[in-house]
N, CA, C, O and the ligand as a Tripos MOL2 file, in Angstrom:
@<TRIPOS>MOLECULE
protein
  217   215    55     0     0
PROTEIN
NO_CHARGES

@<TRIPOS>ATOM
      1 N         164.5250  121.3530  -50.9080 N.3       1 MET1
      2 CA        164.3930  122.9310  -51.1250 C.3       1 MET1
      3 C         163.2330  123.5700  -50.4390 C.2       1 MET1
      4 O         162.1020  123.0850  -50.4790 O.2       1 MET1
      5 N         163.5060  124.5520  -49.8750 N.am      2 ASN2
      6 CA        162.3110  125.4180  -49.3480 C.3       2 ASN2
      7 C         161.4730  126.0990  -50.3440 C.2       2 ASN2
      8 O         161.9290  127.0700  -50.9480 O.2       2 ASN2
      9 N         160.2620  125.6590  -50.5680 N.am      3 GLU3
     10 CA        159.4530  126.3880  -51.7810 C.3       3 GLU3
     11 C         159.2110  127.7290  -51.3820 C.2       3 GLU3
     12 O         158.8500  128.4710  -52.2950 O.2       3 GLU3
     13 N         159.3200  128.2420  -50.2180 N.am      4 THR4
     14 CA        159.1300  129.5950  -50.0870 C.3       4 THR4
     15 C         160.1840  130.5510  -50.5780 C.2       4 THR4
     16 O         160.0330  131.7720  -50.5590 O.2       4 THR4
     17 N         161.3400  129.8860  -51.0520 N.am      5 ASP5
     18 CA        162.3810  130.6430  -51.7520 C.3       5 ASP5
     19 C         162.2080  131.1040  -53.1910 C.2       5 ASP5
     20 O         162.8320  131.9940  -53.7680 O.2       5 ASP5
     21 N         161.2200  130.3090  -53.6640 N.am      6 TYR6
     22 CA        160.6310  130.4620  -55.1860 C.3       6 TYR6
     23 C         160.2720  132.0290  -55.0840 C.2       6 TYR6
     24 O         159.8070  132.5570  -54.0740 O.2       6 TYR6
     25 N         160.5550  132.6630  -56.2550 N.am      7 GLY7
     26 CA        159.9290  133.9060  -56.5560 C.3       7 GLY7
     27 C         160.4190  135.2090  -55.8850 C.2       7 GLY7
     28 O         159.9680  136.3220  -56.1540 O.2       7 GLY7
     29 N         161.4200  134.9460  -54.9560 N.am      8 ILE8
     30 CA        161.9350  136.1130  -54.0260 C.3       8 ILE8
     31 C         163.2760  136.4440  -54.3560 C.2       8 ILE8
     32 O         163.6760  137.5870  -54.1330 O.2       8 ILE8
     33 N         164.1040  135.4920  -54.9170 N.am      9 TYR9
     34 CA        165.4310  135.8510  -55.1860 C.3       9 TYR9
     35 C         165.7440  135.7570  -56.4910 C.2       9 TYR9
     36 O         165.0600  135.1400  -57.3080 O.2       9 TYR9
     37 N         166.9880  136.4780  -56.7910 N.am     10 CYS10
     38 CA        167.3690  136.6030  -58.2420 C.3      10 CYS10
     39 C         168.2900  135.4840  -58.2210 C.2      10 CYS10
     40 O         168.4860  134.7920  -57.2210 O.2      10 CYS10
     41 N         168.8700  135.3150  -59.3840 N.am     11 LYS11
     42 CA        169.4080  133.8970  -59.7020 C.3      11 LYS11
     43 C         170.9000  133.8830  -58.9410 C.2      11 LYS11
     44 O         171.4870  132.8420  -58.6440 O.2      11 LYS11
     45 N         171.3450  135.0720  -58.7130 N.am     12 LYS12
     46 CA        172.8210  135.0740  -57.8360 C.3      12 LYS12
     47 C         172.3670  134.7030  -56.4060 C.2      12 LYS12
     48 O         173.0540  133.8440  -55.8530 O.2      12 LYS12
     49 N         171.4340  135.1550  -55.7910 N.am     13 CYS13
     50 CA        171.2580  134.9460  -54.4070 C.3      13 CYS13
     51 C         170.6470  133.6100  -54.3250 C.2      13 CYS13
     52 O         171.0160  132.8660  -53.4170 O.2      13 CYS13
     53 N         169.6620  133.1770  -55.2530 N.am     14 PHE14
     54 CA        169.1960  131.9400  -55.1790 C.3      14 PHE14
     55 C         170.2460  130.9230  -55.0930 C.2      14 PHE14
     56 O         170.1200  129.9990  -54.2890 O.2      14 PHE14
     57 N         171.2540  131.0130  -55.8390 N.am     15 LEU15
     58 CA        172.3850  130.1370  -55.9550 C.3      15 LEU15
     59 C         173.3600  130.1340  -54.8330 C.2      15 LEU15
     60 O         174.0630  129.1480  -54.6130 O.2      15 LEU15
     61 N         173.4160  131.2390  -54.1060 N.am     16 LYS16
     62 CA        173.9970  131.3260  -53.0830 C.3      16 LYS16
     63 C         173.4820  130.5450  -51.7610 C.2      16 LYS16
     64 O         174.2110  130.1330  -50.8590 O.2      16 LYS16
     65 N         172.1120  130.4310  -51.8310 N.am     17 LYS17
     66 CA        171.2910  129.6260  -50.8240 C.3      17 LYS17
     67 C         171.0780  128.2600  -51.2420 C.2      17 LYS17
     68 O         170.8080  127.3800  -50.4240 O.2      17 LYS17
     69 N         171.1880  128.0440  -52.4890 N.am     18 HIS18
     70 CA        170.8730  126.4700  -52.8440 C.3      18 HIS18
     71 C         171.9250  126.0980  -53.8900 C.2      18 HIS18
     72 O         172.1260  126.7040  -54.9420 O.2      18 HIS18
     73 N         172.5450  125.0490  -53.4640 N.am     19 LYS19
     74 CA        173.6020  124.5110  -54.4520 C.3      19 LYS19
     75 C         172.7600  123.8520  -55.5350 C.2      19 LYS19
     76 O         172.1890  122.7900  -55.2840 O.2      19 LYS19
     77 N         172.6580  124.4190  -56.7040 N.am     20 LEU20
     78 CA        171.9970  123.6350  -57.8320 C.3      20 LEU20
     79 C         173.2610  122.6500  -58.7280 C.2      20 LEU20
     80 O         174.4210  122.9220  -59.0360 O.2      20 LEU20
     81 N         172.5690  121.6550  -58.9100 N.am     21 SER21
     82 CA        173.4880  120.9420  -59.9500 C.3      21 SER21
     83 C         173.3370  121.5660  -61.4000 C.2      21 SER21
     84 O         172.4250  122.3620  -61.6280 O.2      21 SER21
     85 N         174.2610  121.1860  -62.3910 N.am     22 LYS22
     86 CA        174.3940  121.7850  -63.4030 C.3      22 LYS22
     87 C         172.9150  121.4860  -64.3460 C.2      22 LYS22
     88 O         172.4550  122.3420  -65.1020 O.2      22 LYS22
     89 N         172.4250  120.4240  -64.1890 N.am     23 LYS23
     90 CA        171.2420  119.9220  -64.7390 C.3      23 LYS23
     91 C         170.1740  120.8250  -64.1260 C.2      23 LYS23
     92 O         169.3890  121.4170  -64.8650 O.2      23 LYS23
     93 N         170.1250  120.9360  -62.9470 N.am     24 ASN24
     94 CA        169.0030  121.9240  -62.3870 C.3      24 ASN24
     95 C         169.1590  123.4940  -62.8220 C.2      24 ASN24
     96 O         168.2030  124.2640  -62.9180 O.2      24 ASN24
     97 N         170.4860  123.8280  -63.0610 N.am     25 LEU25
     98 CA        170.5370  125.2250  -63.1940 C.3      25 LEU25
     99 C         170.0170  125.4650  -64.8300 C.2      25 LEU25
    100 O         169.5720  126.5730  -65.1280 O.2      25 LEU25
    101 N         170.0820  124.5440  -65.7100 N.am     26 ASP26
    102 CA        169.3020  124.6900  -67.1070 C.3      26 ASP26
    103 C         167.9000  124.6840  -66.8360 C.2      26 ASP26
    104 O         167.1200  125.0620  -67.7090 O.2      26 ASP26
    105 N         167.4660  124.2680  -65.6440 N.am     27 ARG27
    106 CA        165.7640  124.1000  -65.5260 C.3      27 ARG27
    107 C         165.1250  125.3980  -64.7960 C.2      27 ARG27
    108 O         163.9350  125.4870  -64.4950 O.2      27 ARG27
    109 N         166.1060  126.3890  -64.5590 N.am     28 ILE28
    110 CA        165.5230  127.3750  -63.8190 C.3      28 ILE28
    111 C         164.3520  127.9610  -64.6840 C.2      28 ILE28
    112 O         164.4880  128.0400  -65.9050 O.2      28 ILE28
    113 N         163.2210  128.3650  -64.0700 N.am     29 VAL29
    114 CA        162.2430  129.1620  -64.6640 C.3      29 VAL29
    115 C         162.1750  130.5790  -63.9580 C.2      29 VAL29
    116 O         162.2300  130.7790  -62.7450 O.2      29 VAL29
    117 N         162.0650  131.3680  -64.8000 N.am     30 TYR30
    118 CA        162.1520  132.9380  -64.0460 C.3      30 TYR30
    119 C         160.8840  133.5330  -64.1790 C.2      30 TYR30
    120 O         160.1030  133.1870  -65.0650 O.2      30 TYR30
    121 N         160.6180  134.4580  -63.3040 N.am     31 THR31
    122 CA        159.2920  135.1530  -63.2950 C.3      31 THR31
    123 C         159.1750  135.8800  -64.4190 C.2      31 THR31
    124 O         160.2220  136.3630  -64.8510 O.2      31 THR31
    125 N         158.0330  136.1180  -65.0940 N.am     32 PRO32
    126 CA        157.7870  136.7840  -66.1840 C.3      32 PRO32
    127 C         157.6730  138.2590  -65.9850 C.2      32 PRO32
    128 O         157.3670  138.9450  -66.9600 O.2      32 PRO32
    129 N         157.9020  138.8650  -64.7370 N.am     33 TYR33
    130 CA        158.0780  140.0560  -64.5910 C.3      33 TYR33
    131 C         159.5110  140.3680  -63.8630 C.2      33 TYR33
    132 O         160.2910  139.5010  -63.4680 O.2      33 TYR33
    133 N         159.7000  141.8070  -63.7660 N.am     34 VAL34
    134 CA        160.8240  142.1570  -62.9970 C.3      34 VAL34
    135 C         160.5260  142.6480  -61.6260 C.2      34 VAL34
    136 O         159.6960  143.5290  -61.4070 O.2      34 VAL34
    137 N         161.2150  142.0620  -60.7260 N.am     35 GLU35
    138 CA        160.8750  142.5620  -59.2400 C.3      35 GLU35
    139 C         162.1520  142.5560  -58.4080 C.2      35 GLU35
    140 O         163.1900  142.0100  -58.7820 O.2      35 GLU35
    141 N         162.0130  143.1530  -57.3420 N.am     36 GLU36
    142 CA        163.0520  143.3850  -56.3430 C.3      36 GLU36
    143 C         163.5360  142.0920  -55.5810 C.2      36 GLU36
    144 O         162.7040  141.3980  -54.9960 O.2      36 GLU36
    145 N         164.6470  141.8190  -55.5830 N.am     37 CYS37
    146 CA        165.2900  140.5560  -54.8940 C.3      37 CYS37
    147 C         165.2950  140.7610  -53.5410 C.2      37 CYS37
    148 O         165.7470  141.7780  -53.0160 O.2      37 CYS37
    149 N         164.6980  139.6210  -52.8190 N.am     38 ALA38
    150 CA        164.6290  140.0690  -51.4080 C.3      38 ALA38
    151 C         165.8420  139.9510  -50.6030 C.2      38 ALA38
    152 O         165.7440  140.1180  -49.3870 O.2      38 ALA38
    153 N         166.9610  139.6870  -51.1240 N.am     39 ASN39
    154 CA        168.2370  139.6520  -50.5930 C.3      39 ASN39
    155 C         169.1580  140.8250  -51.0380 C.2      39 ASN39
    156 O         169.6400  141.6050  -50.2160 O.2      39 ASN39
    157 N         169.3810  140.9130  -52.3780 N.am     40 CYS40
    158 CA        170.3230  142.0160  -52.6800 C.3      40 CYS40
    159 C         169.7090  143.3040  -53.3660 C.2      40 CYS40
    160 O         170.4020  144.1850  -53.8750 O.2      40 CYS40
    161 N         168.3830  143.3080  -53.3210 N.am     41 GLY41
    162 CA        167.6680  144.3770  -53.7960 C.3      41 GLY41
    163 C         167.3930  144.6970  -55.1560 C.2      41 GLY41
    164 O         166.4700  145.4130  -55.5450 O.2      41 GLY41
    165 N         168.3000  144.0890  -55.8970 N.am     42 LYS42
    166 CA        168.4010  144.3160  -57.2510 C.3      42 LYS42
    167 C         167.1330  143.9740  -57.9340 C.2      42 LYS42
    168 O         166.4030  143.0550  -57.5610 O.2      42 LYS42
    169 N         166.8750  144.8050  -59.0300 N.am     43 LYS43
    170 CA        165.4550  144.2990  -59.8000 C.3      43 LYS43
    171 C         165.6610  143.7940  -60.9980 C.2      43 LYS43
    172 O         166.0140  144.4390  -61.9850 O.2      43 LYS43
    173 N         165.4560  142.6760  -60.9490 N.am     44 GLU44
    174 CA        165.6150  141.6740  -62.4020 C.3      44 GLU44
    175 C         164.6580  140.4280  -62.0850 C.2      44 GLU44
    176 O         164.0400  140.1990  -61.0450 O.2      44 GLU44
    177 N         164.7030  139.7580  -63.1590 N.am     45 LYS45
    178 CA        163.5100  138.4350  -63.1550 C.3      45 LYS45
    179 C         164.1740  137.6100  -62.1780 C.2      45 LYS45
    180 O         165.3780  137.3580  -62.1320 O.2      45 LYS45
    181 N         163.1940  137.1840  -61.3420 N.am     46 LEU46
    182 CA        163.6460  136.3680  -60.2150 C.3      46 LEU46
    183 C         163.2750  134.6710  -60.6180 C.2      46 LEU46
    184 O         162.5890  134.2110  -61.5310 O.2      46 LEU46
    185 N         163.9180  134.1100  -59.6990 N.am     47 VAL47
    186 CA        164.0430  132.5320  -59.8940 C.3      47 VAL47
    187 C         162.4030  132.1420  -59.5190 C.2      47 VAL47
    188 O         161.9890  132.2720  -58.3670 O.2      47 VAL47
    189 N         161.6560  131.7220  -60.4730 N.am     48 ASP48
    190 CA        160.2800  131.4790  -60.1240 C.3      48 ASP48
    191 C         160.3070  129.9620  -59.5690 C.2      48 ASP48
    192 O         159.7360  129.6550  -58.5220 O.2      48 ASP48
    193 N         160.9530  129.1340  -60.2880 N.am     49 TYR49
    194 CA        160.8870  127.6070  -59.8210 C.3      49 TYR49
    195 C         161.7060  126.9450  -60.6840 C.2      49 TYR49
    196 O         162.1050  127.4460  -61.7350 O.2      49 TYR49
    197 N         162.0180  125.7140  -60.2600 N.am     50 ILE50
    198 CA        163.0570  124.7880  -60.8530 C.3      50 ILE50
    199 C         162.1530  123.7530  -61.3930 C.2      50 ILE50
    200 O         161.3880  123.1700  -60.6230 O.2      50 ILE50
    201 N         162.1800  123.4310  -62.8560 N.am     51 GLU51
    202 CA        161.3310  122.5190  -63.4260 C.3      51 GLU51
    203 C         161.8160  120.9740  -63.1550 C.2      51 GLU51
    204 O         162.9490  120.5150  -63.2940 O.2      51 GLU51
    205 N         160.7920  120.4060  -62.7890 N.am     52 GLU52
    206 CA        161.1020  118.7880  -62.0970 C.3      52 GLU52
    207 C         161.3500  117.9640  -63.4400 C.2      52 GLU52
    208 O         160.8580  118.1790  -64.5480 O.2      52 GLU52
    209 N         162.1390  117.0790  -63.0970 N.am     53 ASP53
    210 CA        162.6360  116.0220  -64.0160 C.3      53 ASP53
    211 C         161.4090  114.8830  -64.0280 C.2      53 ASP53
    212 O         160.9720  114.4010  -62.9830 O.2      53 ASP53
    213 N         160.9600  114.5540  -65.2310 N.am     54 ASP54
    214 CA        159.9410  113.5530  -65.1440 C.3      54 ASP54
    215 C         160.3520  112.2100  -65.1860 C.2      54 ASP54
    216 O         159.5180  111.3070  -65.1150 O.2      54 ASP54
    217 ZN        169.5620  138.9900  -55.3360 Zn       55 ZN55
@<TRIPOS>BOND
     1     1     2 1
     2     2     3 1
     3     3     4 2
     4     3     5 am
     5     5     6 1
     6     6     7 1
     7     7     8 2
     8     7     9 am
     9     9    10 1
    10    10    11 1
    11    11    12 2
    12    11    13 am
    13    13    14 1
    14    14    15 1
    15    15    16 2
    16    15    17 am
    17    17    18 1
    18    18    19 1
    19    19    20 2
    20    19    21 am
    21    21    22 1
    22    22    23 1
    23    23    24 2
    24    23    25 am
    25    25    26 1
    26    26    27 1
    27    27    28 2
    28    27    29 am
    29    29    30 1
    30    30    31 1
    31    31    32 2
    32    31    33 am
    33    33    34 1
    34    34    35 1
    35    35    36 2
    36    35    37 am
    37    37    38 1
    38    38    39 1
    39    39    40 2
    40    39    41 am
    41    41    42 1
    42    42    43 1
    43    43    44 2
    44    43    45 am
    45    45    46 1
    46    46    47 1
    47    47    48 2
    48    47    49 am
    49    49    50 1
    50    50    51 1
    51    51    52 2
    52    51    53 am
    53    53    54 1
    54    54    55 1
    55    55    56 2
    56    55    57 am
    57    57    58 1
    58    58    59 1
    59    59    60 2
    60    59    61 am
    61    61    62 1
    62    62    63 1
    63    63    64 2
    64    63    65 am
    65    65    66 1
    66    66    67 1
    67    67    68 2
    68    67    69 am
    69    69    70 1
    70    70    71 1
    71    71    72 2
    72    71    73 am
    73    73    74 1
    74    74    75 1
    75    75    76 2
    76    75    77 am
    77    77    78 1
    78    78    79 1
    79    79    80 2
    80    79    81 am
    81    81    82 1
    82    82    83 1
    83    83    84 2
    84    83    85 am
    85    85    86 1
    86    86    87 1
    87    87    88 2
    88    87    89 am
    89    89    90 1
    90    90    91 1
    91    91    92 2
    92    91    93 am
    93    93    94 1
    94    94    95 1
    95    95    96 2
    96    95    97 am
    97    97    98 1
    98    98    99 1
    99    99   100 2
   100    99   101 am
   101   101   102 1
   102   102   103 1
   103   103   104 2
   104   103   105 am
   105   105   106 1
   106   106   107 1
   107   107   108 2
   108   107   109 am
   109   109   110 1
   110   110   111 1
   111   111   112 2
   112   111   113 am
   113   113   114 1
   114   114   115 1
   115   115   116 2
   116   115   117 am
   117   117   118 1
   118   118   119 1
   119   119   120 2
   120   119   121 am
   121   121   122 1
   122   122   123 1
   123   123   124 2
   124   123   125 am
   125   125   126 1
   126   126   127 1
   127   127   128 2
   128   127   129 am
   129   129   130 1
   130   130   131 1
   131   131   132 2
   132   131   133 am
   133   133   134 1
   134   134   135 1
   135   135   136 2
   136   135   137 am
   137   137   138 1
   138   138   139 1
   139   139   140 2
   140   139   141 am
   141   141   142 1
   142   142   143 1
   143   143   144 2
   144   143   145 am
   145   145   146 1
   146   146   147 1
   147   147   148 2
   148   147   149 am
   149   149   150 1
   150   150   151 1
   151   151   152 2
   152   151   153 am
   153   153   154 1
   154   154   155 1
   155   155   156 2
   156   155   157 am
   157   157   158 1
   158   158   159 1
   159   159   160 2
   160   159   161 am
   161   161   162 1
   162   162   163 1
   163   163   164 2
   164   163   165 am
   165   165   166 1
   166   166   167 1
   167   167   168 2
   168   167   169 am
   169   169   170 1
   170   170   171 1
   171   171   172 2
   172   171   173 am
   173   173   174 1
   174   174   175 1
   175   175   176 2
   176   175   177 am
   177   177   178 1
   178   178   179 1
   179   179   180 2
   180   179   181 am
   181   181   182 1
   182   182   183 1
   183   183   184 2
   184   183   185 am
   185   185   186 1
   186   186   187 1
   187   187   188 2
   188   187   189 am
   189   189   190 1
   190   190   191 1
   191   191   192 2
   192   191   193 am
   193   193   194 1
   194   194   195 1
   195   195   196 2
   196   195   197 am
   197   197   198 1
   198   198   199 1
   199   199   200 2
   200   199   201 am
   201   201   202 1
   202   202   203 1
   203   203   204 2
   204   203   205 am
   205   205   206 1
   206   206   207 1
   207   207   208 2
   208   207   209 am
   209   209   210 1
   210   210   211 1
   211   211   212 2
   212   211   213 am
   213   213   214 1
   214   214   215 1
   215   215   216 2
@<TRIPOS>SUBSTRUCTURE
     1 MET1         2 RESIDUE 1 A MET
     2 ASN2         6 RESIDUE 1 A ASN
     3 GLU3        10 RESIDUE 1 A GLU
     4 THR4        14 RESIDUE 1 A THR
     5 ASP5        18 RESIDUE 1 A ASP
     6 TYR6        22 RESIDUE 1 A TYR
     7 GLY7        26 RESIDUE 1 A GLY
     8 ILE8        30 RESIDUE 1 A ILE
     9 TYR9        34 RESIDUE 1 A TYR
    10 CYS10       38 RESIDUE 1 A CYS
    11 LYS11       42 RESIDUE 1 A LYS
    12 LYS12       46 RESIDUE 1 A LYS
    13 CYS13       50 RESIDUE 1 A CYS
    14 PHE14       54 RESIDUE 1 A PHE
    15 LEU15       58 RESIDUE 1 A LEU
    16 LYS16       62 RESIDUE 1 A LYS
    17 LYS17       66 RESIDUE 1 A LYS
    18 HIS18       70 RESIDUE 1 A HIS
    19 LYS19       74 RESIDUE 1 A LYS
    20 LEU20       78 RESIDUE 1 A LEU
    21 SER21       82 RESIDUE 1 A SER
    22 LYS22       86 RESIDUE 1 A LYS
    23 LYS23       90 RESIDUE 1 A LYS
    24 ASN24       94 RESIDUE 1 A ASN
    25 LEU25       98 RESIDUE 1 A LEU
    26 ASP26      102 RESIDUE 1 A ASP
    27 ARG27      106 RESIDUE 1 A ARG
    28 ILE28      110 RESIDUE 1 A ILE
    29 VAL29      114 RESIDUE 1 A VAL
    30 TYR30      118 RESIDUE 1 A TYR
    31 THR31      122 RESIDUE 1 A THR
    32 PRO32      126 RESIDUE 1 A PRO
    33 TYR33      130 RESIDUE 1 A TYR
    34 VAL34      134 RESIDUE 1 A VAL
    35 GLU35      138 RESIDUE 1 A GLU
    36 GLU36      142 RESIDUE 1 A GLU
    37 CYS37      146 RESIDUE 1 A CYS
    38 ALA38      150 RESIDUE 1 A ALA
    39 ASN39      154 RESIDUE 1 A ASN
    40 CYS40      158 RESIDUE 1 A CYS
    41 GLY41      162 RESIDUE 1 A GLY
    42 LYS42      166 RESIDUE 1 A LYS
    43 LYS43      170 RESIDUE 1 A LYS
    44 GLU44      174 RESIDUE 1 A GLU
    45 LYS45      178 RESIDUE 1 A LYS
    46 LEU46      182 RESIDUE 1 A LEU
    47 VAL47      186 RESIDUE 1 A VAL
    48 ASP48      190 RESIDUE 1 A ASP
    49 TYR49      194 RESIDUE 1 A TYR
    50 ILE50      198 RESIDUE 1 A ILE
    51 GLU51      202 RESIDUE 1 A GLU
    52 GLU52      206 RESIDUE 1 A GLU
    53 ASP53      210 RESIDUE 1 A ASP
    54 ASP54      214 RESIDUE 1 A ASP
    55 ZN55       217 GROUP 0 **** ****
């Protein structure tokens, strides 16, 4: 996964670009702020990163 995609897409657009397993879906960490999605322009919390499994 390209790390530069973190923090710029809303969940919907992020999932369009990256196929996440159900396990990883539960690990999505969102930004603490609302920002404009780089793809659809919707203002909402963006996908900050996916928490890694230990
Ligand atoms: Zn979007």
